[in-house]
C-alpha positions, 0 to 999 in steps of 0.5 A: 244411103248407098244406091242399090246397084244392079248386079251384072248378069253372069255371062254363060251361067246356066242355072239348070246345068249348074244347079244339080252339081252345086246341090250335090256339093252342098249335100256333101259338105252339109255335115259337121265333120265335113271340114275344119272351120271356125263355125264349129267353135261356135257350135260348142255353145248351146245358149243363143246369146252365147252363140251370137257373141262367139260367132261375131268374135270368131267371124271378125277374127277369121282372116289369116291361116286357119290354124292361127285363126282358131288359136286366136279364137280359142285364146279370146274364149279362154278369157271370156269363160264359159258364158261369153254373153254374160262376160260381155254384159259385165265387162269392165275395162280396168278389170279385164285390161291386163288379160286383153293385152295378151290377145294379139291376132295379126294387126288386132291388138289387146286394146282392139279386143277391149274396144270390141267388148265395149261395142258388143256390151252397148249392143246388148244393153240397148237392144238385148241382142246383136240381132236387135241392134242390127234390126234397128237399122234394117228395112226388111223390104230391102233386097239385101243387107247392104244398107242395114250393114252400113247403119250397123257399122256406123252405129257400132263405131259411134260407141265411146271408145275412149275407155279402151284407147284413151286418145282414139286413133283416127282409124282404130283397130276395132273398125276392122270388125265393122266394114261398110258396103258403101265404102266398097269393102266386100265385108267378108267377115261380117257377111260370114257372121250373118250367114252363121246367124241367119241360115240353118242347116248342119253347118250354120246355126240359125240363131236369128229369126227375123232376117231372111236368108234370101237377102244375104250376100256371099262372104267373098274371099280368095276362094269364092273369087276363084270359084266365082270366076271359074264358074262364070258367076261373075265377070269382074276382076276387082274383089269388093262389094260389087263382085260379092253382089254379082256372085250372090245374084248368080247363085240366086238364080239357082236358089232364090230363097237361100243363095248363100247356102253354097258358100261353105262347100265352094269355099272349102273346095278352094281351101282343099286345092281342088279348084284348078282355076288359073293353074295348069292342072285345070279341072282334074280333081274338081267335083264340079268338073264339066261346069267350070272353066279353069282356063290358064293363068295369064302372065301379069294377070290378076287371077287369085292363086290358091291359099289356105286363108279366107283373106283377100290379102293372100292371093300370091302363089307360095314359092318353095325354097330352092334349098328344099327338094320337092318330090312326088310321093305315092301312097300304099295300098289299103289294109282292109279285110272284107268286113271292115267297119272303120276306115282310118285315113291319113294324108300321105306316107312320110319319108321314113314310111316310104323308105320302110314301106310301112304305114307310120314308120316314124317312131315319133309318130304316136299312131301305133301307140294309139293302136296299142290301146284301140286294137292291141296293135302296139309298136312292140309287135312286128309290122305284119302282126300289127296289120293282122290285128287291125284287120281282125278288129275290122279296122281299115288303114289307108291315106287320102292321097294316092300321090302328091308333091311334098317337101319333107314329111309335114302335112302342111307342106303338101302341094294341094294342086298336086294331090291325086286322091285314092279311088274311095268310091270303088273302095267303099263299094268293095267294103259295104260294112264301113260305117265310120271314117276316122281322119288322122288330123284335120289335114286328112279331113280337108283333103277328103272333103272334095271326095264326098260329093262324088260318093252319092248318098252313102258318102253324104250319110257316112259318119266322119270324125276328125281325130287328133293327129298322131304326127310328132308335129302335133305333140301339144296334146298328151298321148293319153288324151289322144288315146281316149279320143281315138278309143271313144270315136272307134267304139261308135262303129261297133254299135249295131249297123243300119244299112 
């Protein structure tokens, strides 16, 4: 049994000062459309047994770039079918091996997925649920889950894995799903699974009922490391279990009953590039400005750098090829009538739009073809007439970024640290009838997320929906499907208003 370690007290932490802005940040992100996240895939399932199985698989694969993570989860679910729990209970290695072989996520191979199904199958057969298997090794009086997590992983890996591997490797790939705190691991993905299962709000699912949220440990990733140090939640420099315990202990001083509730919002501040820790921009654009201590990166130091991944291995600063010309682009003023009900937000005008001075001037971008159906503002009309029709339909058009540096026109190339966001507080005050914000793609939604806490109660209650990107870089979805999704979303705003 690992010794219970006393966390370091976070130097300089003032719970009375940090609590209110963290609460505001939490409320701003406590919305199912606040950010793109694997947990929303889990939410598609309505049965708790399915949610439990899908959540474990999704959390276990949550390392690497977000797009890659989501793609790998969807590929696994395509194999498992509409009832993942039933699939696990009836899993047959020989029958499923060919389909499992095709599943690859980073270093997790088909045989590792097969082994994971065997472990989960044993849990369900012996205890009925993953929660039951976990509780068999848990002392509910322990202050946190560390000892229970060791037992959970040890017992899981005692499963007979020979049907999956034949000769089982010394360190099989499936072991990556079952880390142990006693080995020093931060156990990020396992703690992420526990957060989804134990907590209950608009993001987390609350499937488990016999584990207290007060005992959870924060899923420590590169973003929480940066925010934790920036907010002086920890003084440690080495990521691992001890740092995760420290950060959680500091947050427990703010909310003893539910310290990990701040994880989702803090993580997505980092993912959206709003945290300036260790960079030259400092706290400009940070929703926790005044409470953080961004400082400057020391040469040769170990401060983590921005990344869109939740993994601990992606801490290096990304470099831009010297062959790519990087310029700072500025956006256009909004197009909106005083009675606008729907605000459509993109990221930043691309090169052709900037050259023509028009929103969505790239002919291969499907935006105006979508607007032809939604608002009668098709590409065959003059640009001025298209804008007039949007205004008549009470649609407003703008971008999240007032300016940003970006090589080329791809959203994925926007340098998050360079983003200066538009003044949405003023815009919404001037357009009180807006009921819905539609994001043209996930990147726009992610860039907007840090704005939400600055908008007060209206911002937290504002309906927001992320729609399929009309960019030619996202052409895998047929245009007919995009049109249907956009039309249904916009119709929401024409319901009777409730102000």
